[in-house]
C-alpha atoms as one frame of an Amber mdcrd trajectory, in Angstrom:
protein
   0.000   0.000   0.000   2.800   2.413   0.913   4.215   2.031  -2.595   1.103
   3.817  -3.893   0.569   6.209  -0.968   4.052   7.695  -0.606   4.309   9.253
  -4.139   0.883  10.854  -3.815   1.639  12.247  -0.360   5.031  13.520  -1.491
   3.582  15.554  -4.380   0.678  16.706  -2.195   2.664  18.156   0.715   6.063
  18.973  -0.828   7.317  21.206  -3.672   7.820  19.241  -6.884  11.639  19.064
  -6.634  11.519  17.986  -2.982   8.824  15.407  -3.789  11.047  13.810  -6.445
  13.899  13.699  -3.922  11.659  12.109  -1.276  10.454   9.432  -3.699  14.040
   8.709  -4.770  15.025   8.340  -1.103  12.028   6.054  -0.540  13.074   3.861
  -3.479  16.659   3.770  -2.247  15.507   2.686   1.212  13.382  -0.095  -0.230
  16.258  -1.272  -2.425  18.624  -1.385   0.557  16.104  -3.396   2.587  15.602
  -5.829  -0.291  19.350  -6.346  -0.618  19.682  -6.907   3.107  16.815  -9.321
   3.658  16.218 -11.059   0.327  16.534 -14.867   0.071  15.952 -15.239  -3.659
  18.201 -15.766  -6.687  19.702 -12.606  -8.179  17.583 -12.907 -11.347  14.379
 -13.077  -9.281  15.523 -10.166  -7.138  16.300  -8.086 -10.223  12.935  -8.942
 -11.791  10.896  -7.889  -8.756  13.067  -4.809  -8.126  12.589  -3.524 -11.693
   8.859  -4.179 -11.482   8.671  -2.310  -8.185  10.636   0.641  -9.574   8.393
   0.709 -12.662   5.244   0.555 -10.504   6.353   3.382  -8.205   7.497   5.476
 -11.190   4.077   5.155 -12.849   2.301   5.963  -9.567   4.631   8.957  -9.066
   3.982  10.248 -12.584   0.233   9.883 -12.109   0.396  11.667  -8.741   2.463
  14.488 -10.276   0.014  14.984 -13.151  -2.995  14.905 -10.802  -1.512  17.400
  -8.332  -0.390  19.667 -11.227  -3.939  19.671 -12.639  -5.345  20.473  -9.196
  -2.824  23.299  -8.674  -3.478  24.785 -12.122  -7.248  24.580 -11.625  -6.978
  26.247  -8.219  -4.852  29.078  -9.640  -7.288  29.531 -12.522 -10.270  29.713
 -10.142  -8.410  32.103  -7.853  -7.492  34.338 -10.795 -11.056  34.332 -12.159
 -12.461  35.209  -8.721 -10.239  38.308  -8.698 -11.291  39.572 -12.131 -14.291
  41.402 -13.502 -16.115  38.982 -15.777 -16.876  41.587 -18.463 -13.603  43.473
 -18.874 -11.099  41.010 -17.357  -9.712  43.888 -15.314  -9.175  43.103 -11.635
 -12.039  43.686  -9.190 -12.142  45.580  -5.894 -11.288  42.496  -3.888  -8.110
  42.079  -5.913  -7.397  45.805  -5.529  -7.302  45.490  -1.732  -4.954  42.491
  -1.923  -2.618  44.168  -4.413  -2.533  47.507  -2.622  -1.694  45.950   0.756
   1.183  44.020  -0.819   2.480  47.070  -2.695   2.290  49.332   0.365   4.205
  46.775   2.432   6.920  46.631  -0.261   6.930  50.416  -0.668   7.486  50.929
   3.063  10.353  48.439   3.016  12.110  49.703  -0.120  10.934  53.324   0.025
   9.329  53.783  -3.392   6.171  55.754  -4.275   2.818  54.367  -5.401   0.306
  56.386  -7.376  -3.293  55.812  -8.376  -4.912  56.802 -11.666  -8.692  56.982
 -11.575 -10.390  56.834 -14.991 -13.980  57.563 -15.931 -15.424  57.411 -19.454
 -16.988  60.728 -20.415 -20.742  60.728 -21.116 -20.911  56.936 -21.133 -24.675
  57.042 -20.654 -24.938  58.545 -24.155 -23.134  55.493 -25.569 -25.679  53.163
 -23.964 -28.612  55.353 -24.954 -27.426  55.770 -28.550 -26.007  52.343 -29.355
 -27.522  50.070 -26.699 -26.065  48.348 -23.647 -24.458  45.549 -25.676 -22.382
  48.133 -27.545 -21.635  49.845 -24.259 -20.298  46.566 -22.844 -18.178  46.119
 -25.960 -16.697  49.596 -25.479 -15.887  48.819 -21.839 -14.135  45.575 -22.803
 -12.147  47.175 -25.595 -11.140  50.160 -23.483  -9.960  47.900 -20.650  -7.929
  45.845 -23.141  -6.487  49.034 -24.632  -5.376  50.272 -21.220  -3.873  46.925
 -20.222  -1.600  46.777 -23.264  -0.423  50.344 -22.652   0.592  50.081 -19.001
   3.558  48.303 -17.443   3.430  44.680 -16.348   3.741  45.750 -12.703   0.723
  48.079 -13.009  -2.730  46.716 -12.219  -5.984  47.773 -13.888  -9.045  47.529
 -11.634 -12.659  47.986 -12.644 -13.903  50.228  -9.870 -17.536  50.156 -10.942
 -19.639  50.954 -14.007 -17.440  52.871 -16.431 -14.859  53.775 -13.792 -11.419
  52.173 -13.496  -8.336  52.539 -11.292  -4.725  51.848 -12.240  -2.270  50.989
  -9.449   1.157  52.385 -10.387   3.973  51.211  -8.089   7.334  53.018  -8.335
   5.690  56.103  -9.871   5.284  59.471  -8.192   2.124  61.461  -8.904   3.984
  63.566 -11.443   5.272  60.471 -13.260   1.802  58.912 -13.129   0.445  62.086
 -14.725   2.381  61.342 -17.929   1.065  57.777 -17.946  -2.482  59.093 -17.573
  -1.944  61.665 -20.304  -0.656  58.953 -22.649  -3.722  56.811 -21.935  -6.026
  59.795 -22.429  -4.620  60.445 -25.905  -4.745  56.763 -26.868  -8.396  56.430
 -25.820  -9.435  59.690 -27.492  -7.863  58.689 -30.810  -9.093  55.083 -30.812
 -12.019  53.877 -32.911 -14.150  51.527 -30.801 -15.837  49.900 -33.784 -17.596
  53.057 -34.886 -17.851  54.642 -31.453 -15.589  57.490 -30.338 -15.159  58.145
 -26.625 -13.001  60.193 -24.304 -12.128  59.714 -20.648 -11.241  61.913 -17.691
  -8.412  61.089 -15.285  -7.637  61.865 -11.660  -4.208  61.111 -10.194  -3.017
  60.931  -6.595  -0.038  59.523  -4.739  -0.515  57.210  -1.765   0.752  58.488
   1.568   2.313  55.330   2.980   1.520  56.487   6.510  -2.114  57.256   5.770
  -5.085  55.138   4.741  -5.662  54.019   1.172  -9.098  55.630   1.399  -7.392
  59.008   1.585  -5.525  58.448  -1.694  -8.712  57.211  -3.378 -10.612  60.311
  -2.232  -7.854  62.575  -3.581  -7.833  60.767  -6.939 -11.614  61.023  -7.047
 -11.418  64.745  -6.256  -8.919  65.267  -9.073 -11.193  63.277 -11.401 -14.110
  65.499 -10.431 -12.040  68.562 -11.354 -11.193  66.974 -14.718 -14.913  66.441
 -15.373 -15.776  69.956 -14.234 -13.103  71.568 -16.411 -14.498  70.131 -19.648
 -13.667  66.390 -19.509 -11.086  64.544 -21.630  -8.300  65.784 -19.359  -5.946
  64.728 -16.572  -5.817  66.348 -13.152  -3.406  65.575 -10.343  -4.120  66.308
  -6.718  -1.118  67.690  -4.867  -1.211  68.515  -1.180   0.950  71.494  -0.355
   1.673  72.765   3.151  -0.956  75.474   2.896  -3.503  74.123   0.454  -4.409
  71.514  -2.094  -3.468  72.304  -5.674  -4.927  70.723  -8.762  -2.876  71.067
 -11.915  -2.884  69.850 -15.539
């Protein structure tokens, strides 16, 4: 029984490389015991030893494949649970996980993190004019457009409706401004299958000693100013010693 149980347990509780080592050690131990206690001709011993090695190898391979399938399925389910089903951007749950990890790293290595809040201008008109199916298509295409134009370390989050947030580690608010401005121009010039849209952007930098809610409120305030000033623009919220300043 142990010949079948040990390989499965090894791949279940150990990393793959360690599991292979444990199974090899198990086989070596069995071989030593056989040599020590066998009372059969050498040919018989060799026959049963090779059969045993073949049996354990097949069981080990099967256990490896099964555990790999389980691990891959788990990762796929975990990833899907963290993404918005329509746009494939991350959801708010994922945002909280990512931001906690990034803040912990930022405190340790002393780098900035900025947030870019994005809202499609007059999106209700798109739904009213072309229908909600077309509106969903625009959301999907815009999310895809943003994702291919940000860095791999950045994370796009669907905040709700037509609003998105980009987490930008290692970027100050001024550096994130240029990223937002690039995205604004790309979106404004893109043809979404016959639909033209623009978006407004609000940028803030996370104070590592303050709550994330504070940074979100500042980004939202900057976004509000972008909407109020005519839309299709980027605003950055900067806290000075005497007052808050919003600039283009």
